C-alpha positions as CSV (number, residue, x, y, z in Angstrom):
1,M,8.5,-11.8,-9.5
2,K,8.1,-15.0,-10.1
3,E,9.6,-16.6,-7.0
4,R,7.9,-14.2,-5.2
5,E,4.0,-15.8,-6.3
6,R,5.7,-19.3,-6.1
7,V,5.7,-18.4,-2.4
8,R,2.4,-17.0,-2.0
9,V,1.2,-20.1,-3.7
10,R,3.4,-22.6,-1.9
11,K,2.3,-20.8,1.7
12,E,-1.5,-20.9,0.8
13,R,-1.9,-24.8,-0.5
14,G,-0.1,-25.4,3.0
15,D,2.9,-27.0,1.7
16,P,5.7,-27.5,4.3
17,K,8.6,-24.8,4.5
18,P,11.0,-23.8,3.1
19,W,8.9,-22.0,0.3
20,S,12.0,-20.9,-1.5
21,E,15.5,-22.3,-1.6
22,D,16.7,-18.5,-1.7
23,P,18.1,-17.5,1.3
24,V,16.7,-13.7,1.0
25,F,13.3,-15.1,0.4
26,Q,13.5,-16.9,3.5
27,Q,14.4,-14.1,5.8
28,T,12.9,-11.2,4.3
29,Y,9.7,-10.4,4.1
30,F,8.5,-9.2,0.5
31,C,4.7,-8.0,-0.3
32,N,2.9,-9.8,-3.3
33,V,3.5,-9.0,-6.8
34,N,-0.3,-8.7,-7.3
35,R,-0.9,-6.0,-4.1
36,E,-4.8,-7.1,-3.8
37,Y,-2.9,-10.9,-2.3
38,D,-1.1,-8.4,0.5
39,R,-2.8,-9.4,4.3
40,V,-4.2,-5.8,4.6
41,T,-5.9,-5.4,1.0
42,K,-7.6,-8.3,1.7
43,F,-8.7,-7.2,4.9
44,I,-9.9,-4.1,3.4
45,R,-12.0,-5.7,0.8
46,K,-13.9,-8.0,2.9
47,M,-14.7,-5.0,5.8
48,Y,-14.7,-2.1,3.7
49,S,-15.6,-2.7,-0.3
50,S,-19.2,-3.6,0.2
51,Q,-19.6,0.1,1.7
52,V,-18.8,1.4,-1.7
53,N,-21.9,4.2,-2.2
54,H,-21.4,5.1,1.3
55,P,-20.6,9.1,1.7
56,L,-17.8,8.4,3.6
57,F,-16.3,5.6,2.1
58,T,-12.9,7.6,0.6
59,P,-12.0,8.9,4.4
60,N,-12.9,5.4,5.8
61,I,-10.3,3.7,2.9
62,I,-7.7,6.7,3.6
63,L,-8.3,6.0,7.7
64,S,-7.5,2.4,7.2
65,R,-4.6,2.9,5.0
66,F,-2.9,5.2,7.9
67,L,-3.6,2.5,10.9
68,N,-2.8,-0.4,8.2
69,W,-3.5,-3.3,10.6
70,P,-6.4,-5.6,10.3
71,D,-6.9,-5.8,14.1
72,T,-7.0,-2.1,15.1
73,L,-9.7,-1.9,11.9
74,Q,-11.4,-4.7,13.4
75,Y,-11.7,-2.9,16.7
76,I,-12.7,0.6,15.5
77,G,-15.1,-0.7,12.9
78,Y,-16.3,0.9,9.7
79,Q,-17.0,4.8,10.6
80,Y,-20.8,5.5,9.7
81,H,-20.4,8.4,11.1
82,W,-17.1,10.1,11.9
83,E,-17.0,10.6,16.0
84,P,-13.4,11.5,16.5
85,E,-13.4,11.2,20.3
86,N,-14.9,7.4,20.2
87,V,-12.2,6.6,17.8
88,K,-9.7,8.4,19.7
89,A,-10.4,6.7,22.7
90,G,-10.8,3.3,21.1
91,L,-7.2,3.4,19.7
92,N,-5.5,5.1,23.3
93,E,-7.1,1.9,24.5
94,L,-5.3,-0.4,22.0
95,K,-2.4,1.3,22.6
96,Q,-2.5,0.5,26.0
97,H,-2.8,-3.5,25.1
98,G,-1.6,-4.0,22.0
99,K,-0.3,-3.1,18.5
100,V,-2.4,-0.1,17.0
101,W,-0.2,0.6,13.3
102,G,0.7,-2.0,10.5
103,N,4.5,-2.1,10.3
104,A,4.2,-1.5,6.2
105,Y,5.5,2.1,6.3
106,V,5.9,4.8,9.1
107,V,2.9,6.8,9.9
108,T,4.4,10.4,11.1
109,T,2.9,13.9,12.6
110,H,5.2,15.8,9.9
111,G,7.4,17.6,12.7
112,I,4.1,18.9,14.6
113,P,4.8,17.9,18.4
114,M,2.2,15.5,18.9
115,D,0.9,11.8,19.7
116,K,0.0,10.2,16.6
117,I,-3.3,9.1,17.4
118,D,-4.4,12.5,18.1
119,Y,-2.4,14.0,14.9
120,L,-4.5,11.3,13.1
121,C,-7.8,12.3,14.6
122,D,-7.9,15.7,14.9
123,R,-5.8,16.6,11.7
124,V,-5.6,14.2,9.3
125,M,-9.5,12.9,9.1
126,P,-11.1,16.7,9.9
127,S,-8.9,17.3,6.6
128,A,-9.9,13.8,4.8
129,L,-13.6,14.4,5.3
130,Q,-13.2,16.9,2.4
131,A,-12.3,14.0,-0.1
132,V,-15.6,13.0,-0.7
133,E,-15.9,16.0,-3.2
134,L,-12.9,14.3,-5.0
135,D,-12.9,14.1,-8.8
136,F,-13.0,10.6,-9.6
137,N,-13.0,11.1,-13.7
138,T,-9.0,10.0,-13.7
139,C,-6.5,8.1,-10.9
140,L,-4.3,10.9,-11.9
141,Q,-7.0,14.0,-10.9
142,A,-8.1,11.9,-7.7
143,A,-4.4,11.8,-6.6
144,A,-4.3,15.2,-6.8
145,G,-6.7,16.0,-5.0
146,L,-5.7,13.6,-2.1
147,M,-2.2,15.4,-1.7
148,F,-4.7,18.4,-0.3
149,V,-5.5,16.1,2.7
150,E,-3.1,16.8,5.4
151,G,-0.9,14.0,6.2
152,I,-1.2,12.5,2.7
153,S,2.1,12.7,1.1
154,T,2.5,11.0,-2.9
155,F,3.3,7.3,-1.3
156,M,-0.3,7.2,0.4
157,A,-1.8,9.3,-2.3
158,G,-0.9,6.6,-4.3
159,Q,-2.0,3.5,-1.8
160,V,-5.3,5.2,-1.2
161,I,-6.0,5.3,-5.4
162,A,-4.8,1.7,-5.9
163,D,-7.3,0.9,-3.0
164,L,-10.6,2.9,-4.2
165,K,-9.8,1.9,-8.0
166,N,-9.9,-1.6,-7.0
167,T,-12.6,-1.8,-5.2
168,P,-15.7,-3.1,-7.4
169,G,-18.3,-0.3,-8.0
170,H,-15.9,2.8,-7.5
171,P,-16.1,5.5,-10.1
172,L,-12.0,5.1,-10.8
173,E,-12.7,1.3,-11.4
174,K,-13.4,2.4,-14.7
175,A,-10.9,5.3,-15.2
176,S,-9.3,5.9,-18.6
177,D,-5.4,5.7,-16.7
178,W,-6.4,2.7,-14.1
179,K,-3.7,0.7,-15.7
180,T,-0.7,3.5,-16.1
181,F,-1.4,5.7,-13.6
182,V,1.9,5.2,-10.7
183,L,3.4,7.7,-9.1
184,P,7.1,7.4,-8.4
185,G,8.7,6.8,-5.1
186,P,12.6,6.5,-3.9
187,G,12.2,2.7,-3.8
188,S,10.8,2.2,-7.6
189,K,13.0,4.5,-8.3
190,R,16.1,2.6,-6.6
191,G,14.2,-0.8,-8.0
192,M,14.8,0.8,-12.1
193,D,18.3,1.8,-11.3
194,W,19.1,-1.9,-10.6
195,L,17.5,-3.2,-13.5
196,Y,19.1,-0.9,-15.8
197,G,22.2,-1.2,-14.0
198,K,22.7,3.0,-13.7
199,K,21.1,6.2,-12.3
200,L,18.0,7.6,-14.4
201,S,16.1,10.5,-14.4
202,E,12.7,10.7,-13.4
203,R,12.1,11.3,-16.9
204,E,13.9,7.9,-17.6
205,W,11.8,6.4,-15.3
206,Y,8.5,7.2,-16.6
207,M,9.7,6.0,-20.0
208,S,10.9,3.1,-18.7
209,M,7.9,2.1,-16.8
210,A,6.1,2.4,-20.0
211,D,8.3,0.4,-21.6
212,L,7.8,-2.2,-19.0
213,L,4.2,-1.9,-18.9
214,C,4.0,-2.6,-22.3
215,A,5.7,-5.9,-21.8
216,A,4.6,-6.8,-19.1
217,T,2.1,-10.0,-18.8
218,F,2.4,-12.5,-15.3
219,E,1.1,-15.3,-14.9
220,G,-1.9,-14.5,-17.0
221,W,-2.4,-10.8,-15.6
222,S,-1.8,-8.0,-17.2
223,L,0.0,-5.9,-14.6
224,C,-1.1,-2.3,-13.9
225,A,1.6,0.5,-13.4
226,Q,1.2,0.4,-9.5
227,N,1.7,-3.3,-9.3
228,L,4.7,-3.0,-11.5
229,Q,6.1,0.0,-9.2
230,N,5.7,-2.3,-5.9
231,C,7.8,-4.8,-7.5
232,L,10.4,-2.4,-8.4
233,C,10.4,-1.4,-4.7
234,E,10.7,-5.3,-3.4
235,F,13.5,-5.7,-6.3
236,D,15.3,-3.0,-4.4
237,K,15.1,-4.3,-1.1
238,Y,16.2,-7.9,-2.6
239,M,19.0,-6.5,-4.6
240,R,20.4,-4.6,-1.6
241,V,20.0,-7.7,1.2
242,K,21.6,-10.0,-1.6
243,N,24.8,-7.4,-2.2
244,G,25.1,-6.4,1.3
245,T,24.4,-3.1,0.7
246,G,21.0,-2.6,2.7
247,R,18.6,-4.7,4.7
248,S,15.0,-5.2,5.0
249,K,12.8,-3.3,7.9
250,R,10.8,-6.5,8.1
251,N,11.8,-9.7,8.7
252,Y,10.5,-13.1,7.7
253,N,10.6,-16.2,9.3
254,G,11.1,-18.6,5.9
255,L,12.7,-21.9,7.2
256,P,11.4,-24.8,8.8
257,D,10.2,-24.8,12.2
């Protein structure tokens, strides 16, 4: 975590490559310790956060995380009114000439034999429009509601909740479980196993996360459980690359040009 943050600082202040002497960091893409520093999240803050009181804010955040690519989001713009045919036409235009989807994770049609753009516009987003009625008292309640939206898994629900709770002025900004809310995924489970040197049950994972959360302050930040979970995923990636037991889906050019 400390090395990843050092890489960010060195890169942003314009230091020459390599930003790390660690060969794993030189060749592997890692998310930031603080999710708010990631490229797509920074773009979402810039483009979407000012619309926090708009009635379609939550569906727009859902759409942004499915697409997960700033150029695409800029192209289609904020959806003040949901007009699926216009969005579909814009995405298909991009598909002919460039990139539509981000690389951080894979969006699928969950076995339904149809184009991903059609699936997003015709099935996910009509369901997402119902998310305006979510209960935003706690992150956990909101996540449970999100998982009724077609195409939203535990992982995607966690991504959307992280965007919502970190939006200034959103009700989840003051949620009682802002710091403790987390939904474990395969990567963070493997990362915790690496940390403890054994395979943990889900109950042990939650208990260990609570211990880490009590102990964890980082560079002056009091990290929330979701950031710690992301770091566990990245730790799993680091260990697999370092030990030669796996590889990252995204390479990184951290060597001098």
